[in-house]
TORFILUM-75880 format. One record per residue (C-alpha): residue number from 0; residue in three letters; x, y, z. Coordinates in steps of 0.05 Angstrom, whole numbers. Layout:
N
<pt><k>NUM</k><r>ALA</r><u>X</u><v>Y</v><w>Z</w></pt>
...
***
This chain:
221
<pt><k>0</k><r>MET</r><u>-21</u><v>-896</v><w>19</w></pt>
<pt><k>1</k><r>THR</r><u>-37</u><v>-971</v><w>22</w></pt>
<pt><k>2</k><r>ASN</r><u>-98</u><v>-997</v><w>60</w></pt>
<pt><k>3</k><r>ASN</r><u>-98</u><v>-1072</v><w>75</w></pt>
<pt><k>4</k><r>VAL</r><u>-167</u><v>-1103</v><w>85</w></pt>
<pt><k>5</k><r>TYR</r><u>-173</u><v>-1176</v><w>104</w></pt>
<pt><k>6</k><r>ILE</r><u>-235</u><v>-1214</v><w>86</w></pt>
<pt><k>7</k><r>GLY</r><u>-246</u><v>-1283</v><w>116</w></pt>
<pt><k>8</k><r>LEU</r><u>-300</u><v>-1336</v><w>105</w></pt>
<pt><k>9</k><r>ALA</r><u>-309</u><v>-1388</v><w>160</w></pt>
<pt><k>10</k><r>VAL</r><u>-344</u><v>-1455</v><w>146</w></pt>
<pt><k>11</k><r>SER</r><u>-348</u><v>-1511</v><w>198</w></pt>
<pt><k>12</k><r>SER</r><u>-333</u><v>-1583</v><w>179</w></pt>
<pt><k>13</k><r>HIS</r><u>-392</u><v>-1629</v><w>173</w></pt>
<pt><k>14</k><r>ASN</r><u>-402</u><v>-1703</v><w>168</w></pt>
<pt><k>15</k><r>ASP</r><u>-443</u><v>-1691</v><w>106</w></pt>
<pt><k>16</k><r>PRO</r><u>-397</u><v>-1713</v><w>50</w></pt>
<pt><k>17</k><r>VAL</r><u>-427</u><v>-1660</v><w>5</w></pt>
<pt><k>18</k><r>LEU</r><u>-398</u><v>-1605</v><w>49</w></pt>
<pt><k>19</k><r>GLY</r><u>-323</u><v>-1600</v><w>49</w></pt>
<pt><k>20</k><r>THR</r><u>-276</u><v>-1559</v><w>92</w></pt>
<pt><k>21</k><r>VAL</r><u>-263</u><v>-1488</v><w>72</w></pt>
<pt><k>22</k><r>THR</r><u>-196</u><v>-1457</v><w>91</w></pt>
<pt><k>23</k><r>LEU</r><u>-195</u><v>-1385</v><w>114</w></pt>
<pt><k>24</k><r>ASP</r><u>-155</u><v>-1340</v><w>69</w></pt>
<pt><k>25</k><r>SER</r><u>-142</u><v>-1265</v><w>64</w></pt>
<pt><k>26</k><r>VAL</r><u>-154</u><v>-1218</v><w>8</w></pt>
<pt><k>27</k><r>ASN</r><u>-106</u><v>-1157</v><w>5</w></pt>
<pt><k>28</k><r>VAL</r><u>-142</u><v>-1096</v><w>-22</w></pt>
<pt><k>29</k><r>THR</r><u>-95</u><v>-1038</v><w>-42</w></pt>
<pt><k>30</k><r>GLY</r><u>-126</u><v>-969</v><w>-45</w></pt>
<pt><k>31</k><r>GLY</r><u>-106</u><v>-912</v><w>-92</w></pt>
<pt><k>32</k><r>SER</r><u>-59</u><v>-855</v><w>-74</w></pt>
<pt><k>33</k><r>GLY</r><u>-88</u><v>-797</v><w>-32</w></pt>
<pt><k>34</k><r>ASN</r><u>-91</u><v>-725</v><w>-58</w></pt>
<pt><k>35</k><r>ASN</r><u>-27</u><v>-685</v><w>-47</w></pt>
<pt><k>36</k><r>SER</r><u>-34</u><v>-614</v><w>-22</w></pt>
<pt><k>37</k><r>PRO</r><u>-9</u><v>-558</v><w>-69</w></pt>
<pt><k>38</k><r>SER</r><u>58</u><v>-524</v><w>-57</w></pt>
<pt><k>39</k><r>ILE</r><u>63</u><v>-448</v><w>-51</w></pt>
<pt><k>40</k><r>SER</r><u>114</u><v>-395</v><w>-36</w></pt>
<pt><k>41</k><r>LEU</r><u>106</u><v>-320</v><w>-28</w></pt>
<pt><k>42</k><r>THR</r><u>158</u><v>-289</v><w>-74</w></pt>
<pt><k>43</k><r>SER</r><u>143</u><v>-215</v><w>-63</w></pt>
<pt><k>44</k><r>PRO</r><u>150</u><v>-176</v><w>-20</w></pt>
<pt><k>45</k><r>THR</r><u>209</u><v>-207</v><w>15</w></pt>
<pt><k>46</k><r>ASN</r><u>212</u><v>-215</v><w>90</w></pt>
<pt><k>47</k><r>GLY</r><u>237</u><v>-151</v><w>123</w></pt>
<pt><k>48</k><r>ALA</r><u>220</u><v>-106</v><w>64</w></pt>
<pt><k>49</k><r>SER</r><u>204</u><v>-33</v><w>81</w></pt>
<pt><k>50</k><r>PHE</r><u>158</u><v>17</v><w>47</w></pt>
<pt><k>51</k><r>THR</r><u>137</u><v>89</v><w>56</w></pt>
<pt><k>52</k><r>ALA</r><u>64</u><v>107</v><w>69</w></pt>
<pt><k>53</k><r>PRO</r><u>17</u><v>111</v><w>33</w></pt>
<pt><k>54</k><r>ALA</r><u>47</u><v>48</v><w>1</w></pt>
<pt><k>55</k><r>ASN</r><u>25</u><v>8</v><w>-59</w></pt>
<pt><k>56</k><r>ILE</r><u>51</u><v>-63</v><w>-46</w></pt>
<pt><k>57</k><r>THR</r><u>53</u><v>-117</v><w>-99</w></pt>
<pt><k>58</k><r>LEU</r><u>44</u><v>-188</v><w>-73</w></pt>
<pt><k>59</k><r>ASN</r><u>66</u><v>-247</v><w>-117</w></pt>
<pt><k>60</k><r>ALA</r><u>66</u><v>-322</v><w>-105</w></pt>
<pt><k>61</k><r>ASN</r><u>88</u><v>-386</v><w>-140</w></pt>
<pt><k>62</k><r>ALA</r><u>39</u><v>-444</v><w>-133</w></pt>
<pt><k>63</k><r>SER</r><u>36</u><v>-514</v><w>-163</w></pt>
<pt><k>64</k><r>ASP</r><u>0</u><v>-580</v><w>-152</w></pt>
<pt><k>65</k><r>SER</r><u>33</u><v>-647</v><w>-169</w></pt>
<pt><k>66</k><r>GLY</r><u>-31</u><v>-687</v><w>-171</w></pt>
<pt><k>67</k><r>GLY</r><u>-79</u><v>-638</v><w>-201</w></pt>
<pt><k>68</k><r>SER</r><u>-85</u><v>-563</v><w>-211</w></pt>
<pt><k>69</k><r>VAL</r><u>-85</u><v>-500</v><w>-169</w></pt>
<pt><k>70</k><r>SER</r><u>-155</u><v>-470</v><w>-168</w></pt>
<pt><k>71</k><r>LYS</r><u>-139</u><v>-405</v><w>-131</w></pt>
<pt><k>72</k><r>VAL</r><u>-88</u><v>-368</v><w>-88</w></pt>
<pt><k>73</k><r>ASP</r><u>-113</u><v>-324</v><w>-31</w></pt>
<pt><k>74</k><r>PHE</r><u>-68</u><v>-268</v><w>-4</w></pt>
<pt><k>75</k><r>TYR</r><u>-73</u><v>-250</v><w>70</w></pt>
<pt><k>76</k><r>GLN</r><u>-50</u><v>-195</v><w>117</w></pt>
<pt><k>77</k><r>GLY</r><u>-53</u><v>-232</v><w>183</w></pt>
<pt><k>78</k><r>SER</r><u>-123</u><v>-264</v><w>182</w></pt>
<pt><k>79</k><r>VAL</r><u>-151</u><v>-211</v><w>135</w></pt>
<pt><k>80</k><r>LEU</r><u>-162</u><v>-233</v><w>63</w></pt>
<pt><k>81</k><r>LEU</r><u>-133</u><v>-181</v><w>16</w></pt>
<pt><k>82</k><r>GLY</r><u>-154</u><v>-214</v><w>-49</w></pt>
<pt><k>83</k><r>THR</r><u>-154</u><v>-276</v><w>-92</w></pt>
<pt><k>84</k><r>ASP</r><u>-123</u><v>-295</v><w>-158</w></pt>
<pt><k>85</k><r>THR</r><u>-147</u><v>-355</v><w>-198</w></pt>
<pt><k>86</k><r>SER</r><u>-94</u><v>-358</v><w>-253</w></pt>
<pt><k>87</k><r>SER</r><u>-19</u><v>-359</v><w>-257</w></pt>
<pt><k>88</k><r>PRO</r><u>21</u><v>-315</v><w>-247</w></pt>
<pt><k>89</k><r>TYR</r><u>-12</u><v>-305</v><w>-180</w></pt>
<pt><k>90</k><r>GLY</r><u>-10</u><v>-235</v><w>-152</w></pt>
<pt><k>91</k><r>LEU</r><u>-46</u><v>-172</v><w>-129</w></pt>
<pt><k>92</k><r>THR</r><u>-31</u><v>-100</v><w>-110</w></pt>
<pt><k>93</k><r>TRP</r><u>-49</u><v>-75</v><w>-41</w></pt>
<pt><k>94</k><r>ASN</r><u>-60</u><v>0</v><w>-47</w></pt>
<pt><k>95</k><r>ASN</r><u>-55</u><v>59</v><w>0</w></pt>
<pt><k>96</k><r>VAL</r><u>-25</u><v>20</v><w>58</w></pt>
<pt><k>97</k><r>SER</r><u>-16</u><v>62</v><w>120</w></pt>
<pt><k>98</k><r>ALA</r><u>43</u><v>61</v><w>168</w></pt>
<pt><k>99</k><r>GLY</r><u>50</u><v>-3</v><w>208</w></pt>
<pt><k>100</k><r>THR</r><u>80</u><v>-73</v><w>210</w></pt>
<pt><k>101</k><r>TYR</r><u>45</u><v>-127</v><w>170</w></pt>
<pt><k>102</k><r>SER</r><u>50</u><v>-203</v><w>163</w></pt>
<pt><k>103</k><r>LEU</r><u>34</u><v>-228</v><w>93</w></pt>
<pt><k>104</k><r>THR</r><u>19</u><v>-299</v><w>70</w></pt>
<pt><k>105</k><r>ALA</r><u>-8</u><v>-335</v><w>9</w></pt>
<pt><k>106</k><r>LYS</r><u>-55</u><v>-395</v><w>12</w></pt>
<pt><k>107</k><r>ALA</r><u>-63</u><v>-443</v><w>-47</w></pt>
<pt><k>108</k><r>THR</r><u>-124</u><v>-487</v><w>-58</w></pt>
<pt><k>109</k><r>ASP</r><u>-123</u><v>-544</v><w>-109</w></pt>
<pt><k>110</k><r>ASN</r><u>-178</u><v>-573</v><w>-152</w></pt>
<pt><k>111</k><r>LEU</r><u>-198</u><v>-623</v><w>-96</w></pt>
<pt><k>112</k><r>GLY</r><u>-200</u><v>-571</v><w>-41</w></pt>
<pt><k>113</k><r>ALA</r><u>-133</u><v>-586</v><w>-8</w></pt>
<pt><k>114</k><r>THR</r><u>-96</u><v>-524</v><w>16</w></pt>
<pt><k>115</k><r>SER</r><u>-26</u><v>-502</v><w>35</w></pt>
<pt><k>116</k><r>THR</r><u>-3</u><v>-436</v><w>65</w></pt>
<pt><k>117</k><r>SER</r><u>64</u><v>-403</v><w>50</w></pt>
<pt><k>118</k><r>SER</r><u>115</u><v>-379</v><w>100</w></pt>
<pt><k>119</k><r>SER</r><u>99</u><v>-309</v><w>123</w></pt>
<pt><k>120</k><r>ALA</r><u>135</u><v>-246</v><w>103</w></pt>
<pt><k>121</k><r>THR</r><u>136</u><v>-189</v><w>153</w></pt>
<pt><k>122</k><r>ILE</r><u>141</u><v>-119</v><w>123</w></pt>
<pt><k>123</k><r>THR</r><u>144</u><v>-49</v><w>152</w></pt>
<pt><k>124</k><r>VAL</r><u>109</u><v>13</v><w>125</w></pt>
<pt><k>125</k><r>SER</r><u>137</u><v>78</v><w>153</w></pt>
<pt><k>126</k><r>ALA</r><u>103</u><v>145</v><w>157</w></pt>
<pt><k>127</k><r>ALA</r><u>129</u><v>195</v><w>106</w></pt>
<pt><k>128</k><r>GLY</r><u>158</u><v>259</v><w>133</w></pt>
<pt><k>129</k><r>ASN</r><u>119</u><v>318</v><w>105</w></pt>
<pt><k>130</k><r>LYS</r><u>159</u><v>366</v><w>62</w></pt>
<pt><k>131</k><r>PRO</r><u>142</u><v>440</v><w>70</w></pt>
<pt><k>132</k><r>PRO</r><u>119</u><v>480</v><w>10</w></pt>
<pt><k>133</k><r>ALA</r><u>164</u><v>524</v><w>-32</w></pt>
<pt><k>134</k><r>VAL</r><u>147</u><v>597</v><w>-43</w></pt>
<pt><k>135</k><r>THR</r><u>179</u><v>656</v><w>-80</w></pt>
<pt><k>136</k><r>LEU</r><u>157</u><v>729</v><w>-80</w></pt>
<pt><k>137</k><r>THR</r><u>157</u><v>746</v><w>-154</w></pt>
<pt><k>138</k><r>SER</r><u>132</u><v>819</v><w>-152</w></pt>
<pt><k>139</k><r>PRO</r><u>152</u><v>872</v><w>-134</w></pt>
<pt><k>140</k><r>VAL</r><u>226</u><v>863</v><w>-144</w></pt>
<pt><k>141</k><r>ASN</r><u>275</u><v>881</v><w>-89</w></pt>
<pt><k>142</k><r>GLY</r><u>292</u><v>955</v><w>-91</w></pt>
<pt><k>143</k><r>ALA</r><u>231</u><v>977</v><w>-131</w></pt>
<pt><k>144</k><r>THR</r><u>204</u><v>1048</v><w>-120</w></pt>
<pt><k>145</k><r>PHE</r><u>133</u><v>1074</v><w>-123</w></pt>
<pt><k>146</k><r>ALA</r><u>99</u><v>1142</v><w>-119</w></pt>
<pt><k>147</k><r>ALA</r><u>52</u><v>1155</v><w>-62</w></pt>
<pt><k>148</k><r>PRO</r><u>-5</u><v>1141</v><w>-55</w></pt>
<pt><k>149</k><r>ALA</r><u>17</u><v>1075</v><w>-87</w></pt>
<pt><k>150</k><r>THR</r><u>-21</u><v>1015</v><w>-111</w></pt>
<pt><k>151</k><r>ILE</r><u>26</u><v>955</v><w>-105</w></pt>
<pt><k>152</k><r>SER</r><u>11</u><v>887</v><w>-135</w></pt>
<pt><k>153</k><r>ILE</r><u>45</u><v>832</v><w>-94</w></pt>
<pt><k>154</k><r>THR</r><u>51</u><v>764</v><w>-128</w></pt>
<pt><k>155</k><r>ALA</r><u>82</u><v>697</v><w>-109</w></pt>
<pt><k>156</k><r>SER</r><u>92</u><v>628</v><w>-137</w></pt>
<pt><k>157</k><r>ALA</r><u>83</u><v>569</v><w>-90</w></pt>
<pt><k>158</k><r>SER</r><u>84</u><v>493</v><w>-96</w></pt>
<pt><k>159</k><r>ASP</r><u>84</u><v>431</v><w>-52</w></pt>
<pt><k>160</k><r>SER</r><u>121</u><v>367</v><w>-74</w></pt>
<pt><k>161</k><r>ASP</r><u>82</u><v>318</v><w>-31</w></pt>
<pt><k>162</k><r>GLY</r><u>15</u><v>353</v><w>-24</w></pt>
<pt><k>163</k><r>THR</r><u>-20</u><v>417</v><w>-41</w></pt>
<pt><k>164</k><r>VAL</r><u>-14</u><v>491</v><w>-23</w></pt>
<pt><k>165</k><r>SER</r><u>-74</u><v>512</v><w>18</w></pt>
<pt><k>166</k><r>LYS</r><u>-59</u><v>587</v><w>22</w></pt>
<pt><k>167</k><r>VAL</r><u>-7</u><v>642</v><w>13</w></pt>
<pt><k>168</k><r>ASP</r><u>-5</u><v>699</v><w>63</w></pt>
<pt><k>169</k><r>PHE</r><u>26</u><v>766</v><w>43</w></pt>
<pt><k>170</k><r>TYR</r><u>61</u><v>808</v><w>96</w></pt>
<pt><k>171</k><r>SER</r><u>91</u><v>877</v><w>105</w></pt>
<pt><k>172</k><r>GLY</r><u>139</u><v>866</v><w>161</w></pt>
<pt><k>173</k><r>SER</r><u>98</u><v>827</v><w>212</w></pt>
<pt><k>174</k><r>THR</r><u>31</u><v>856</v><w>188</w></pt>
<pt><k>175</k><r>LEU</r><u>-13</u><v>809</v><w>148</w></pt>
<pt><k>176</k><r>LEU</r><u>-36</u><v>846</v><w>86</w></pt>
<pt><k>177</k><r>GLY</r><u>-79</u><v>792</v><w>56</w></pt>
<pt><k>178</k><r>THR</r><u>-87</u><v>718</v><w>37</w></pt>
<pt><k>179</k><r>ASP</r><u>-98</u><v>681</v><w>-28</w></pt>
<pt><k>180</k><r>THR</r><u>-120</u><v>608</v><w>-31</w></pt>
<pt><k>181</k><r>ALA</r><u>-114</u><v>595</v><w>-105</w></pt>
<pt><k>182</k><r>SER</r><u>-59</u><v>601</v><w>-157</w></pt>
<pt><k>183</k><r>PRO</r><u>-36</u><v>650</v><w>-183</w></pt>
<pt><k>184</k><r>TYR</r><u>-25</u><v>677</v><w>-114</w></pt>
<pt><k>185</k><r>SER</r><u>-30</u><v>753</v><w>-108</w></pt>
<pt><k>186</k><r>PHE</r><u>-53</u><v>812</v><w>-67</w></pt>
<pt><k>187</k><r>THR</r><u>-62</u><v>885</v><w>-85</w></pt>
<pt><k>188</k><r>TRP</r><u>-44</u><v>936</v><w>-31</w></pt>
<pt><k>189</k><r>SER</r><u>-76</u><v>1004</v><w>-45</w></pt>
<pt><k>190</k><r>ASN</r><u>-64</u><v>1075</v><w>-21</w></pt>
<pt><k>191</k><r>VAL</r><u>5</u><v>1060</v><w>6</w></pt>
<pt><k>192</k><r>LYS</r><u>37</u><v>1120</v><w>40</w></pt>
<pt><k>193</k><r>SER</r><u>109</u><v>1142</v><w>34</w></pt>
<pt><k>194</k><r>GLY</r><u>158</u><v>1097</v><w>69</w></pt>
<pt><k>195</k><r>VAL</r><u>203</u><v>1036</v><w>64</w></pt>
<pt><k>196</k><r>TYR</r><u>168</u><v>969</v><w>66</w></pt>
<pt><k>197</k><r>THR</r><u>192</u><v>897</v><w>70</w></pt>
<pt><k>198</k><r>PHE</r><u>147</u><v>845</v><w>38</w></pt>
<pt><k>199</k><r>THR</r><u>146</u><v>769</v><w>47</w></pt>
<pt><k>200</k><r>ALA</r><u>100</u><v>714</v><w>25</w></pt>
<pt><k>201</k><r>LYS</r><u>84</u><v>654</v><w>69</w></pt>
<pt><k>202</k><r>ALA</r><u>58</u><v>589</v><w>39</w></pt>
<pt><k>203</k><r>THR</r><u>21</u><v>536</v><w>80</w></pt>
<pt><k>204</k><r>ASP</r><u>9</u><v>465</v><w>55</w></pt>
<pt><k>205</k><r>ASN</r><u>-49</u><v>417</v><w>65</w></pt>
<pt><k>206</k><r>VAL</r><u>-21</u><v>389</v><w>130</w></pt>
<pt><k>207</k><r>GLY</r><u>-2</u><v>455</v><w>160</w></pt>
<pt><k>208</k><r>ALA</r><u>72</u><v>461</v><w>143</w></pt>
<pt><k>209</k><r>SER</r><u>93</u><v>530</v><w>122</w></pt>
<pt><k>210</k><r>THR</r><u>151</u><v>566</v><w>89</w></pt>
<pt><k>211</k><r>SER</r><u>165</u><v>641</v><w>82</w></pt>
<pt><k>212</k><r>SER</r><u>197</u><v>672</v><w>21</w></pt>
<pt><k>213</k><r>SER</r><u>259</u><v>715</v><w>19</w></pt>
<pt><k>214</k><r>ALA</r><u>243</u><v>788</v><w>36</w></pt>
<pt><k>215</k><r>VAL</r><u>235</u><v>843</v><w>-16</w></pt>
<pt><k>216</k><r>THR</r><u>246</u><v>915</v><w>5</w></pt>
<pt><k>217</k><r>ILE</r><u>211</u><v>972</v><w>-33</w></pt>
<pt><k>218</k><r>THR</r><u>206</u><v>1047</v><w>-25</w></pt>
<pt><k>219</k><r>VAL</r><u>145</u><v>1091</v><w>-33</w></pt>
<pt><k>220</k><r>ARG</r><u>161</u><v>1165</v><w>-42</w></pt>
***
């Protein structure tokens, strides 16, 4: 940018021969170039990207400054500062992001304090559908026989792919025999009278989803 400044000196004419006439003139003063703001672009995530909660989202940005240096890059979700990086490559990881729609930007600041903000990227984090636990009755085997009064050890294996198993219930028909809250899951049924019994195991996960095993039928004689 050029700034023109005109300086004039005015002197009146006099009859005194010692004093002459001074002509007004202008002096053109050219100033130096102004500081250029840095340039910045948010490279990751891309606009419209989708994630599944709880999400870990990596934010990356490219930043440069033609007349100096980039001192920092701030990353924002809306008006909320997520974090700052002071050296290239500029980035951060936003962890455990819950379901929702978010607008992300990056803001670069140069060594003289000038700033620029990137175009925004809008992303969506969707809630994950909970998967129910898996459970298998491992003992007794289907068709097993026992002598009355019987002591029957009932065992099950249970797992949950996206959480934890909170309990396993053991049933004879619709009757709850007992519950185990820690692996290995088991229950011992004592003094069982003669009869035919159908056992199942029901696993419940940390958010309340449940699954029942295939049934096992045994005979006590």
